[in-house]
C-alpha positions in Angstrom: 0.0 0.0 0.0 1.5 3.3 -1.1 0.3 5.2 2.0 2.2 2.9 4.5 5.8 3.3 5.7 8.3 0.5 5.2 8.1 -0.3 8.9 4.3 -0.4 8.9 4.0 -2.5 5.7 6.4 -5.2 6.9 5.0 -5.2 10.5 1.4 -5.6 9.3 2.5 -8.4 7.1 4.3 -10.0 10.0 1.1 -9.9 12.0 -0.8 -11.5 9.2 1.6 -14.3 8.4 3.3 -15.2 11.7 1.5 -17.5 14.2 -0.5 -16.2 17.1 1.8 -18.0 19.5 4.4 -15.2 18.8 3.9 -12.1 20.9 3.5 -8.6 19.2 7.0 -7.6 20.4 8.5 -10.8 18.8 6.7 -10.0 15.5 7.9 -6.4 15.6 11.4 -7.5 16.3 11.3 -10.0 13.4 9.9 -7.3 11.0 12.7 -4.8 12.0 15.4 -7.5 11.7 14.2 -8.4 8.2 14.2 -4.8 7.2 17.8 -4.4 8.3 18.8 -7.6 6.5 17.6 -6.0 3.2 19.5 -2.8 4.0 16.3 -0.7 4.4 17.0 0.6 8.0 17.5 4.1 6.6 14.0 4.1 5.0 12.0 2.5 7.8 9.8 5.6 8.3 9.5 6.5 4.6 6.2 6.0 2.9 6.3 3.5 0.0 4.6 5.9 -2.4 3.5 5.3 -5.9 2.8 6.9 -9.3 1.2 10.0 -7.7 3.1 10.2 -4.4 6.9 10.3 -4.1 8.3 7.6 -1.9 10.8 4.7 -2.3 12.8 4.0 -5.5 11.9 1.0 -7.6 14.8 -1.0 -6.1 13.8 -0.2 -2.6 10.2 -1.3 -3.3 11.6 -4.6 -4.6 13.5 -5.1 -1.4 10.3 -4.4 0.7 8.6 -7.1 -1.4 11.4 -9.5 -0.5 11.2 -8.5 3.2 7.5 -9.5 3.2 8.2 -12.9 1.6 11.1 -13.9 3.9 9.4 -12.9 7.1 8.2 -16.5 7.8 11.6 -17.9 6.8 9.9 -20.2 4.2 11.4 -23.6 3.3 11.0 -22.8 -0.4 11.1 -19.3 -1.8 10.5 -18.1 -5.4 12.0 -14.8 -6.4 11.3 -13.3 -9.8 14.2 -11.0 -10.8 14.9 -9.8 -7.2 17.7 -7.5 -8.4 15.8 -5.5 -11.1 16.2 -1.8 -10.5 19.3 -2.2 -8.3 22.8 -1.2 -9.0 25.6 -3.9 -8.9 26.5 -3.1 -5.3 22.9 -3.3 -4.0 22.3 -6.4 -6.1 25.2 -8.2 -4.5 24.2 -7.0 -1.0 20.6 -8.2 -1.5 21.5 -11.6 -3.0 24.2 -12.3 -0.4 21.7 -11.7 2.3 19.2 -14.0 0.7 21.9 -16.7 0.3 22.9 -16.2 3.9 19.3 -16.7 5.1 19.0 -19.8 2.8 22.2 -21.4 4.2 21.3 -20.7 7.9 18.3 -23.0 7.9 19.0 -25.1 4.8 16.3 -23.4 2.7 15.8 -23.5 -1.0 15.7 -20.3 -3.1 14.7 -20.4 -6.8 15.4 -17.1 -8.5 15.3 -15.8 -12.0 18.0 -13.3 -12.4 18.3 -10.2 -14.6 21.8 -9.6 -16.0 23.8 -10.6 -12.9 27.2 -9.2 -12.2 30.0 -11.8 -11.9 29.9 -11.4 -8.1 26.2 -12.1 -7.9 26.5 -15.0 -10.4 29.1 -16.7 -8.1 26.5 -16.8 -5.3 24.4 -19.3 -7.2 25.0 -22.9 -6.3 23.0 -24.4 -9.2 22.2 -22.9 -12.6 19.3 -23.6 -15.0 19.5 -22.2 -18.5 16.3 -22.3 -20.7 15.8 -21.3 -24.3 12.5 -21.5 -26.1 11.2 -24.0 -23.5 14.2 -26.4 -23.8 16.7 -27.1 -21.0 20.1 -26.1 -22.2 21.8 -26.8 -18.9 20.9 -27.7 -15.4 23.5 -28.4 -12.9 26.3 -26.8 -10.8 26.9 -23.2 -11.7 30.7 -23.8 -11.5 30.5 -26.5 -14.1 28.6 -24.6 -16.7 31.7 -22.9 -18.1 33.4 -26.3 -18.7 30.1 -27.6 -20.4 30.0 -24.6 -22.9 33.8 -24.9 -23.6 33.5 -28.6 -24.3 30.8 -28.0 -26.9 32.9 -25.3 -28.7 31.6 -22.2 -27.0 34.3 -21.2 -24.5 33.8 -18.0 -22.4 36.2 -15.3 -23.7 38.7 -13.9 -21.3 37.5 -11.0 -19.0 33.8 -11.6 -20.0 31.2 -12.3 -17.3 30.2 -16.0 -17.7 26.5 -15.2 -17.3 26.6 -12.7 -20.1 28.3 -15.3 -22.3 25.7 -17.9 -21.6 22.8 -15.6 -22.4 24.4 -14.3 -25.5 25.0 -17.9 -26.8 21.4 -19.1 -26.2 19.3 -15.9 -26.8 17.3 -16.6 -30.0 15.6 -13.2 -30.1 18.2 -11.6 -32.4 19.5 -14.9 -34.0 23.1 -13.6 -34.5 26.1 -15.7 -35.5 28.2 -16.9 -32.6 31.9 -17.4 -32.8 33.0 -20.9 -31.8 36.4 -21.9 -30.4 37.8 -22.8 -33.8 37.0 -19.4 -35.2 34.0 -20.9 -37.2 30.6 -19.3 -36.7 27.2 -20.9 -36.2 23.7 -19.5 -35.8 22.0 -19.2 -32.5 19.5 -22.0 -33.3 22.3 -24.4 -34.2 24.2 -23.5 -31.0 21.1 -24.2 -28.9 20.5 -27.6 -30.6 24.2 -28.5 -30.1 24.0 -27.6 -26.4 20.6 -29.2 -25.8 21.6 -32.5 -27.4 24.9 -32.5 -25.6 23.2 -31.9 -22.2 20.7 -34.7 -22.8 23.6 -37.2 -23.4 25.7 -35.9 -20.5 26.5 -37.6 -17.2 25.1 -34.5 -15.4 21.6 -35.1 -17.0 21.5 -38.8 -16.1 22.6 -38.1 -12.5 19.8 -35.5 -12.3 17.2 -37.9 -13.6 18.3 -40.5 -11.0 18.1 -37.9 -8.2 14.6 -36.7 -9.3 13.3 -40.3 -9.3 14.9 -40.9 -5.9 13.2 -37.7 -4.4 9.9 -38.8 -5.9 10.0 -42.1 -4.0 10.6 -40.3 -0.7 7.7 -39.6 1.6 7.6 -36.2 3.3 5.2 -33.7 4.9 3.6 -31.0 2.8 5.3 -27.6 2.9 3.5 -25.0 5.1 2.2 -22.2 2.9 0.9 -18.8 3.8 -0.6 -17.4 7.0 -0.4 -19.0 10.3 -2.4 -16.3 12.1 -6.0 -17.0 13.1 -9.0 -15.6 11.2 -9.8 -13.1 14.0 -6.2 -11.8 14.0 -6.3 -11.4 10.2 -9.6 -9.5 10.4 -8.2 -7.2 13.1 -4.9 -6.4 11.3 -6.6 -5.9 7.9 -9.2 -3.6 9.5 -6.4 -1.5 11.1 -4.3 -1.4 8.0 -7.2 -0.5 5.8 -8.3 2.2 8.2 -4.8 3.8 8.1 -4.8 3.6 4.3 -8.2 5.3 4.1 -7.1 8.0 6.5 -4.0 8.9 4.5 -5.4 8.5 1.0 -7.1 11.8 0.2 -9.0 10.3 -2.7 -10.6 7.5 -0.7 -13.0 9.4 1.5 -11.8 13.0 2.2 -12.3 14.3 -1.3 -15.7 12.6 -1.4 -16.6 14.3 2.0 -15.7 17.7 0.5 -17.9 17.1 -2.6 -20.7 15.8 -0.4 -20.6 19.0 1.8 -20.6 21.2 -1.4 -23.6 19.3 -2.8 -25.5 19.4 0.4 -24.9 23.1 0.7 -26.4 23.4 -2.7 -29.4 21.3 -1.6 -29.8 23.2 1.6 -29.8 26.6 -0.1 -31.9 25.6 -3.2 -34.6 24.0 -1.0 -34.2 26.4 1.9 -37.2 26.6 4.2 -39.7 24.9 1.9 -42.5 25.4 4.4 -45.6 23.2 4.6 -47.9 24.4 1.8 -49.2 22.2 -1.0 -46.3 23.0 -3.3 -43.8 21.8 -0.7 -45.0 18.2 -1.2 -43.3 18.0 -4.6 -40.2 19.9 -3.3 -39.8 17.5 -0.4 -40.1 14.4 -2.7 -37.5 15.9 -5.1 -35.1 16.8 -2.4 -35.3 13.3 -0.7 -35.0 11.6 -4.1 -31.8 13.6 -4.8 -30.3 12.5 -1.5 -31.3 8.8 -2.0 -30.1 8.7 -5.7 -27.4 11.2 -6.5 -25.6 11.5 -3.1 -25.2 7.7 -2.9 -24.3 7.7 -6.6 -21.1 9.7 -5.6 -19.8 6.5 -3.9 -18.4 5.5 -7.3 -15.7 8.1 -6.6 -13.9 5.6 -4.4 -13.7 3.1 -7.3 -10.0 3.8 -8.2 -9.0 3.1 -4.6 -11.1 -0.1 -4.7 -9.2 -1.2 -7.8 -5.8 -0.6 -6.0 -7.1 -2.6 -3.0 -8.0 -5.5 -5.2 -4.6 -5.5 -6.8 -2.9 -5.6 -3.4 -5.4 -8.3 -2.3 -4.6 -10.3 -5.5 -0.9 -10.4 -4.8 -1.2 -11.1 -1.1 -3.9 -13.7 -1.6 -1.8 -15.6 -4.1 1.0 -15.8 -1.5 -1.5 -17.1 1.1 -1.1 -14.2 3.5 -4.9 -14.2 4.4 -8.2 -15.5 3.3 -11.0 -13.9 1.2 -13.4 -13.7 4.2 -10.8 -11.8 6.3 -10.3 -9.3 3.5 -14.0 -8.7 3.0 -14.5 -8.2 6.8 -11.5 -5.9 7.2 -12.6 -3.7 4.3 -16.2 -3.5 5.6 -15.3 -2.6 9.2 -12.6 -0.1 8.3 -15.0 1.9 6.1 -17.8 2.2 8.6 -16.4 5.3 10.5 -15.7 7.2 7.3 -19.2 6.4 5.8 -20.8 7.5 9.1 -18.9 10.8 8.9 -19.9 11.3 5.3 -23.6 10.7 6.3 -23.7 12.8 9.4 -21.9 16.1 8.4 -23.3 16.6 4.9 -26.7 15.1 6.0 -27.1 17.7 8.7 -26.1 20.5 6.2 -28.9 19.3 3.8 -31.5 18.3 6.4 -31.9 21.3 8.7 -31.8 24.3 6.3 -34.5 22.7 4.2 -36.9 22.5 7.1 -37.6 18.8 7.3 -39.1 17.3 10.4 -37.0 18.6 13.3 -37.2 15.8 15.9 -34.0 13.9 16.6 -35.5 10.6 15.7 -36.4 11.8 12.2 -32.9 13.2 11.7 -31.2 10.0 13.1 -33.3 7.9 10.7 -32.4 10.2 7.8 -28.6 9.8 8.5 -28.9 6.1 9.1 -30.7 5.5 5.8 -28.1 7.6 4.0 -25.3 5.6 5.7 -26.8 2.3 4.7 -27.4 3.4 1.1 -23.8 4.7 0.8 -22.5 1.4 2.2 -24.7 -0.5 -0.2 -23.3 1.4 -3.3 -19.8 0.8 -2.0 -20.6 -3.0 -1.8 -21.9 -2.8 -5.4 -18.8 -1.0 -6.7 -16.6 -3.6 -4.9 -18.4 -6.4 -6.7 -17.8 -4.5 -10.0 -14.1 -4.0 -9.1 -13.7 -7.8 -8.6 -15.2 -8.5 -12.0 -14.0 -5.5 -14.1 -10.6 -4.5 -12.6 -10.1 -1.8 -15.3 -10.6 1.7 -13.9 -12.5 3.3 -16.7 -14.6 0.2 -17.6 -15.5 -0.3 -13.9 -16.8 3.2 -13.4 -18.9 3.0 -16.6 -20.3 -0.4 -15.5 -21.1 0.8 -12.0 -22.6 4.0 -13.2 -24.7 2.1 -15.7 -26.1 -0.3 -13.1 -27.0 2.5 -10.7 -28.5 4.5 -13.5 -30.9 1.6 -14.3 -31.8 1.2 -10.6 -32.4 4.9 -10.2 -34.7 5.1 -13.3 -37.1 2.5 -12.0 -36.8 3.3 -8.2 -40.3 4.8 -8.1 -39.7 8.5 -8.6 -39.2 9.2 -12.3 -41.9 6.7 -13.1 -44.4 5.9 -10.4 -44.6 2.2 -9.4 -48.1 1.6 -10.9 -47.0 3.1 -14.2 -43.9 0.9 -14.6 -44.3 -1.8 -17.4 -45.0 -5.0 -15.5 -43.2 -7.8 -17.4 -39.7 -6.6 -16.6 -39.5 -3.2 -14.9 -42.1 -3.7 -12.2 -41.3 -7.4 -11.7 -38.5 -8.0 -10.9 -36.4 -4.8 -11.5 -38.4 -2.5 -9.3 -38.0 -4.8 -6.3 -34.3 -5.4 -7.0 -33.4 -1.7 -7.2 -32.3 -0.4 -3.7 -33.7 3.0 -4.6 -37.2 1.7 -4.1 -36.6 1.1 -0.4 -34.4 4.2 0.0 -37.1 6.4 -1.5 -39.9 4.8 0.5 -37.9 5.0 3.8 -37.1 8.7 3.2 -40.8 9.5 2.2 -42.3 7.7 5.2 -39.8 9.3 7.6 -40.7 12.8 6.3 -44.5 12.7 5.4 -45.9 10.5 8.2 -47.5 12.8 10.8 -47.6 15.9 8.7 -50.7 17.7 7.3 -50.8 19.9 4.2 -53.4 22.3 2.8 -55.2 20.7 -0.1 -55.4 22.7 -3.3 -57.3 20.1 -5.2 -60.9 21.2 -6.2 -63.7 19.4 -4.5 -61.4 17.7 -2.0 -61.1 18.2 1.8 -59.4 21.3 3.1 -56.3 19.4 4.3 -54.5 16.3 3.2 -52.4 14.1 5.6 -48.9 12.8 4.9 -50.2 9.2 4.9 -52.7 10.0 2.1 -49.9 11.7 0.1 -47.7 8.6 0.5 -50.5 6.4 -0.8 -52.0 8.5 -3.6 -49.1 10.8 -4.8 -46.0 8.7 -4.2 -47.7 5.3 -4.3 -45.6 4.0 -1.3 -46.3 0.6 0.1 -47.8 1.3 3.5 -48.1 -2.3 4.8 -44.9 -2.0 6.8 -43.0 0.6 8.8 -40.0 2.8 7.6 -37.7 0.6 9.8 -38.4 -2.4 7.6 -37.0 -0.5 4.7 -33.7 0.0 6.5 -33.7 -3.7 7.5 -34.2 -4.7 3.8 -31.4 -2.4 2.7 -29.1 -3.8 5.5 -30.0 -7.3 4.2 -29.0 -6.1 0.7 -25.6 -4.8 2.1 -24.9 -8.2 3.6 -26.1 -10.0 0.4 -23.8 -7.8 -1.8 -20.8 -8.4 0.5 -21.5 -12.1 0.3 -21.8 -11.9 -3.4 -18.4 -10.0 -3.5 -16.9 -12.9 -1.4 -18.5 -15.5 -3.8 -17.2 -13.7 -6.9 -13.6 -13.6 -5.6 -13.8 -17.3 -4.7 -15.3 -18.2 -8.1 -12.7 -16.1 -10.0 -9.9 -17.9 -8.1 -11.3 -21.3 -9.3 -12.2 -20.2 -12.9 -9.1 -18.2 -13.8 -6.7 -21.2 -13.8 -9.2 -23.3 -15.9 -9.4 -20.5 -18.4 -5.6 -20.3 -18.6 -5.4 -24.0 -19.1 -8.0 -24.0 -21.9 -6.3 -21.0 -23.6 -3.0 -22.9 -23.5 -4.4 -25.9 -25.3 -3.5 -26.2 -29.0 -6.3 -25.2 -31.3 -7.1 -27.6 -34.2 
């Protein structure tokens, strides 16, 4: 997370991955020791940063990633180009520390390396060279030079052996390669010579025997991922997410400012609407704007959701925590901010307009706005899990909300909606139906207005307005509307959890099918 410092990022990860039997002080000590091992002690309190905020360099970020992976001292560690973005001195420092950690406890490290210096190359005990999917060499790194020389490709004096090997087997540019006898051969021919030579070598046969011997051995499965309990994972993820939301201006603070500006507009445009017959329409319009357009602004947090999903994807693949803990952590951390966004702008819009002034009515108004905002956030998180692209996700989320808003019972009254599709089921699926009805019941019940209709009684009650003008279902109280919306929040979060779990299972199958040869 770009908003966290190095110390925070590694310590949170330690709490997520290390077992509950370790105390907090032990986890903190392990985190700081790991940071020092990667030479990041001078940047402990520097925020990681990203594309918009200055922070660590690319090489330092890479080292933070390595810190997070070696916290648990895993038996088997995969590192993809751990020295990318580092100079030769830093590359040697990082790799020597990794080798030291590996040798201390007899651990295995498999690393792909990008243009290693001769010092870094000497740290590798075994070497695997691949070219177009074929094994060119796999054995002791120290014996590779002899293998290449025996096949007519000796390493020139003062050249880095790793550079020589890559130059010999790199087929991308297909250049002619000088052999020991001053004759030249193409890269493809060189690769074929080396591959065939390796397959017939003693090293290859010894390797095959060793593999078959290992396959016959019985051993326990390797421990993978988090050893922390579900409760610990939820607590840590809630804390981490809360800190990230606090420091990221685009997550909630910018949205709060826009909400305040919009509610100031609402409060001044509808200022003191009174209680005459014309105020009926004004109240309905104002409440619809709050239910539809204020909650619609929750899509402003979508870019931050996408970033959260990217971080979750990486950490989930490494087994740091489960899907359930992520969903719970994200839900609980957002509640204080959504409450703030509901109370402050809600008060700015509610009181200047002259809506019912009792505390109970205001509390219901704020609570309903809070639930609606949380529901839209849940919807946008579902969209983020399916459509991770920023622009496509916003368009998709806005489109879904637009359809719900259109048939929520304001722009077209419920009885006038076409029945086959829009009335059943869309009207009942759209959360705007319950939001509008809750706001209307909260405001109109108990009020009386002068009646301007010819031939009618001199006054008209709020209940009659709800039935005849807004066509609200009066068979249940306004609190049932909130309960239904809360149920939808829970349902949407469960659907979010289900989508992530489904994508985890489906993605590998799609990759396998895509890799199959087409006839």
